[in-house]
C-alpha positions in Angstrom: -98.4 -31.1 47.8 -94.9 -30.9 48.2 -94.4 -34.2 47.4 -96.8 -34.7 44.6 -95.2 -31.5 43.1 -91.9 -32.6 43.5 -93.1 -36.1 41.7 -94.4 -34.4 38.7 -91.6 -32.7 37.9 -89.6 -35.8 37.7 -92.3 -37.9 36.2 -92.3 -35.0 33.3 -88.5 -35.4 32.9 -88.7 -39.1 33.0 -91.3 -38.6 29.8 -89.4 -35.9 27.9 -86.3 -38.0 28.5 -88.0 -41.2 27.4 -89.6 -39.4 24.4 -86.2 -38.1 23.6 -84.4 -41.5 23.9 -86.9 -42.6 21.1 -86.5 -39.6 18.9 -82.6 -40.3 19.0 -83.2 -43.9 18.5 -85.4 -43.3 15.7 -82.9 -40.9 14.2 -80.1 -43.6 14.7 -82.2 -46.0 13.1 -82.9 -43.6 9.8 -79.3 -42.8 9.7 -77.9 -46.5 9.6 -81.3 -47.3 7.4 -80.2 -44.5 4.7 -77.5 -46.3 2.8 -78.8 -49.1 2.4 -81.9 -47.3 0.6 -79.1 -45.8 -1.7 -77.9 -48.9 -2.7 -80.4 -50.2 -5.4 -79.8 -47.1 -7.0 -76.3 -47.8 -8.5 -77.7 -48.2 -11.8 -75.2 -46.1 -13.8 -75.8 -47.4 -16.8 -74.4 -46.1 -20.0 -75.8 -46.7 -23.2 -73.5 -46.2 -26.2 -74.9 -46.6 -30.0 -72.2 -46.5 -32.4 -71.9 -45.3 -35.6 -73.8 -42.1 -35.1 -74.5 -42.3 -39.0 -75.1 -45.6 -40.7 -74.9 -46.3 -44.4 -76.3 -49.3 -46.5 -77.3 -50.4 -49.9 -81.1 -52.0 -50.7 -80.8 -55.6 -49.9 -77.9 -55.6 -47.4 -77.6 -56.3 -43.7 -77.2 -54.1 -41.1 -76.2 -54.2 -37.8 -76.7 -51.1 -35.3 -74.6 -51.7 -32.6 -75.6 -50.8 -28.9 -73.6 -51.8 -25.9 -74.4 -51.4 -22.0 -71.9 -50.6 -19.7 -72.6 -50.1 -15.8 -69.3 -49.7 -13.5 -71.3 -51.9 -10.9 -71.7 -54.9 -13.2 -75.5 -55.6 -12.1 -76.8 -58.9 -13.8 -77.7 -57.3 -17.0 -80.0 -60.0 -18.0 -82.6 -58.4 -15.8 -82.5 -55.3 -18.0 -85.5 -54.5 -20.5 -84.5 -53.7 -24.0 -86.4 -52.1 -26.6 -85.6 -50.5 -30.0 -87.5 -47.9 -32.0 -87.3 -45.9 -35.3 -88.1 -42.3 -36.0 -88.6 -40.8 -39.5 -91.1 -38.4 -41.1 -94.0 -40.7 -40.3 -93.3 -40.6 -36.5 -92.0 -43.4 -34.0 -92.3 -47.0 -34.7 -91.4 -49.4 -32.3 -89.1 -52.7 -33.4 -88.5 -54.4 -30.4 -89.8 -54.6 -26.9 -88.7 -56.5 -24.0 -85.9 -57.9 -26.0 -88.4 -59.7 -28.4 -89.4 -58.1 -32.1 -92.8 -56.7 -32.1 -93.3 -55.9 -35.5 -96.2 -58.3 -37.2 -95.1 -60.5 -39.7 -91.5 -59.6 -39.5 -88.4 -61.7 -39.0 -85.6 -59.4 -40.7 -85.3 -57.1 -37.3 -84.2 -58.7 -34.2 -81.6 -58.4 -31.4 -78.2 -60.0 -32.4 -76.1 -59.5 -29.3 -75.7 -61.2 -26.0 -77.6 -59.2 -23.2 -75.3 -61.0 -20.4 -72.1 -59.3 -22.0 -74.3 -55.7 -22.4 -74.4 -56.4 -26.4 -78.0 -55.4 -27.3 -77.3 -54.8 -31.0 -80.0 -54.6 -33.5 -79.7 -56.6 -37.0 -81.9 -55.5 -39.7 -81.8 -58.2 -42.7 -82.5 -57.4 -46.6 -82.8 -53.6 -45.9 -85.4 -51.5 -48.0 -85.6 -47.7 -48.7 -88.3 -48.0 -46.3 -85.7 -48.8 -43.4 -84.4 -45.3 -43.5 -84.7 -43.3 -40.0 -83.1 -42.9 -36.5 -82.8 -45.5 -34.4 -82.8 -45.5 -30.8 -81.6 -48.1 -28.1 -83.7 -47.8 -25.1 -83.2 -49.8 -21.8 -85.5 -50.1 -18.6 -83.5 -50.8 -15.2 -85.4 -52.9 -12.7 -85.9 -49.6 -10.6 -87.9 -48.5 -13.6 -85.4 -45.9 -14.8 -85.1 -45.7 -18.3 -81.7 -44.9 -20.4 -81.7 -44.1 -23.9 -79.0 -44.1 -26.4 -78.2 -41.2 -28.8 -79.2 -42.8 -31.7 -78.2 -44.2 -35.0 -79.2 -42.4 -38.5 -79.4 -44.9 -41.1 -79.5 -44.1 -44.8 -80.5 -46.8 -47.4 -79.3 -46.1 -51.2 -81.0 -47.7 -53.8 -79.5 -50.8 -55.5 -78.0 -50.0 -58.8 -79.4 -51.3 -61.9 -77.7 -54.1 -64.3 -73.8 -53.2 -63.4 -75.1 -49.6 -62.4 -75.7 -48.5 -65.8 -79.3 -47.0 -65.1 -77.9 -44.9 -62.8 -74.9 -44.0 -64.9 -77.0 -43.2 -67.9 -79.0 -41.1 -65.4 -76.2 -38.8 -64.4 -74.6 -38.8 -67.7 -77.7 -37.2 -69.1 -78.2 -34.7 -66.2 -74.6 -33.8 -67.0 -75.3 -33.4 -70.6 -78.6 -31.7 -70.2 -76.9 -29.3 -68.0 -74.0 -28.5 -70.5 -76.6 -28.1 -73.3 -78.3 -25.7 -71.1 -75.0 -23.7 -70.3 -74.2 -23.6 -74.0 -77.7 -22.3 -75.1 -77.5 -19.3 -72.5 -73.9 -18.8 -74.0 -75.4 -18.6 -77.1 -78.1 -16.1 -76.4 -76.0 -14.1 -74.4 -73.2 -14.0 -77.2 -75.7 -14.0 -80.2 -76.0 -9.8 -80.2 -72.2 -9.4 -79.8 -71.4 -12.0 -82.7 -73.9 -10.2 -84.7 -72.0 -6.8 -84.0 -68.7 -8.5 -84.8 -70.0 -9.7 -88.2 -71.2 -6.5 -89.0 -67.8 -5.0 -88.0 -66.0 -7.7 -90.1 -68.3 -6.7 -93.0 -68.1 -3.2 -93.1 -64.1 -2.9 -92.5 -64.3 -5.7 -95.8 -66.2 -2.9 -97.7 -63.8 0.0 -96.7 
């Protein structure tokens, strides 16, 4: 009994010691593996859209700038670029996975060089329906999505013949406002004018 009992504690110690060693080994393995797990996460990608506001006239070509910058300089060609527009009608996708998705549309496409981090969007022959806020969105290989701050695009209507139509419209508006003001003045001043005329006539009689 003494021998057996003296063996068991030894066995127990051996087992617990063995399991402790295994735990330590696992802990060591875990610690060494952790930095390796963190290495694919360096995708600190900055998506910069400039300018914040852009104006254009109907028929012009517009370039909406978007640049990617990552301190680690990974292979930018592995990134998926998307451009979409938001306006009063909602959201509309223009470009997905670096390719235009608009049906029957050859006016909108990516103009930059992705390998250089330039994913700018070009819009040919803009129309008033192109107004809205344009967002550049990039999906990283690990699935993380980074979106730019957006560029608000305003389209001005093209002027008519030498701008005469719009100028005439402006002139008519100014004149109408002026006439309106004169009419108001006349209405306001009429009673006072009458009093003055009466005063003058009374004075002349005296």
